[in-house]
C-alpha positions in Angstrom: 89.1 56.7 193.2 90.7 59.7 191.5 92.7 58.5 188.4 96.6 59.6 189.4 98.5 61.1 186.7 102.1 60.2 185.5 104.8 60.8 187.9 107.9 62.3 187.0 111.5 61.9 188.4 114.6 63.6 187.3 116.4 59.9 188.7 114.5 57.8 185.7 111.4 57.1 187.6 113.5 53.4 188.6 113.2 53.5 192.0 110.1 55.0 192.7 108.4 51.6 192.9 110.7 50.1 195.4 108.6 49.8 199.2 109.8 51.6 202.2 111.4 49.7 204.6 110.5 51.2 207.8 112.6 48.3 210.1 115.9 50.2 208.7 116.9 53.7 209.1 119.1 56.2 207.7 121.2 59.0 208.3 123.2 61.5 206.7 125.9 62.1 208.9 129.2 63.7 207.2 128.1 66.5 204.1 131.0 68.9 203.9 133.1 70.6 201.0 137.0 70.3 201.5 138.9 71.9 198.7 138.6 69.4 196.1 136.0 67.0 197.1 132.5 66.7 198.9 132.4 64.3 201.2 129.6 62.1 201.7 128.8 59.8 204.4 125.6 58.2 204.9 124.5 55.1 207.9 121.8 52.9 207.6 121.1 51.8 210.9 119.5 47.4 211.1 120.9 46.7 207.9 122.8 43.2 208.3 123.1 42.6 204.0 124.9 45.1 202.2 123.1 47.2 199.3 123.0 49.8 196.5 124.0 53.7 197.8 122.5 56.1 195.3 123.3 59.8 196.4 121.4 62.8 194.4 122.5 66.2 194.2 119.8 68.6 192.9 120.2 72.1 191.8 117.5 73.8 190.0 120.6 75.6 188.0 122.7 72.8 186.9 122.4 69.1 186.3 122.2 66.4 188.7 125.1 64.8 190.3 124.5 61.3 190.7 127.0 58.6 192.6 125.4 55.0 192.9 128.2 52.4 194.7 128.1 49.6 197.1 127.4 50.0 201.3 130.6 48.6 203.5 129.4 46.8 206.6 130.4 48.1 210.2 129.2 47.0 213.5 125.6 45.7 211.9 125.1 48.9 210.2 125.9 49.5 206.4 127.9 52.5 205.4 128.2 54.3 202.1 130.7 56.9 202.0 131.8 58.8 198.8 134.0 61.6 197.6 132.7 63.4 194.5 135.1 66.4 193.0 134.1 69.5 193.2 134.8 70.3 189.9 131.6 68.7 188.9 129.2 71.1 190.3 129.3 74.2 188.8 126.9 76.2 190.9 127.6 77.7 193.0 125.0 77.7 196.0 122.6 75.2 198.0 122.2 71.6 196.2 119.3 69.4 198.2 120.4 66.1 198.7 118.8 62.7 198.9 120.2 59.8 199.5 119.0 56.3 198.7 119.4 52.3 199.9 118.4 50.1 198.2 118.7 46.2 199.6 116.8 43.2 198.9 113.8 44.8 196.8 113.8 47.7 199.3 114.4 50.9 200.4 115.3 53.9 203.1 115.9 57.4 202.0 117.5 60.0 204.1 117.3 63.9 202.7 120.0 66.9 203.5 121.4 70.3 201.8 124.7 71.2 201.2 126.2 75.0 200.6 128.5 75.1 197.9 131.3 77.6 197.5 
């Protein structure tokens, strides 16, 4: 029974201990750049209850860009959508995107990438 060392998370570690809800499925449906904004949209299927959407954009050359907001219900699914000003992304290149949906003490996640120009 090996001892586990400390776990480091850039999100502050607050969501690391939340159990994953396997009955939910999360998909990033839109991840695109317009002239002034990054448009993000994700859908969480099988979730009749709203929850907190947490979107983290990470790149080793810049500080993370994080958004946290409530989901909206649409057709029995939860929709998480946000517009983030491109001015917040000073690094030009590929950013990793982590989407996290937290509801009733459980979570589901999805990952993506976006090239910011």
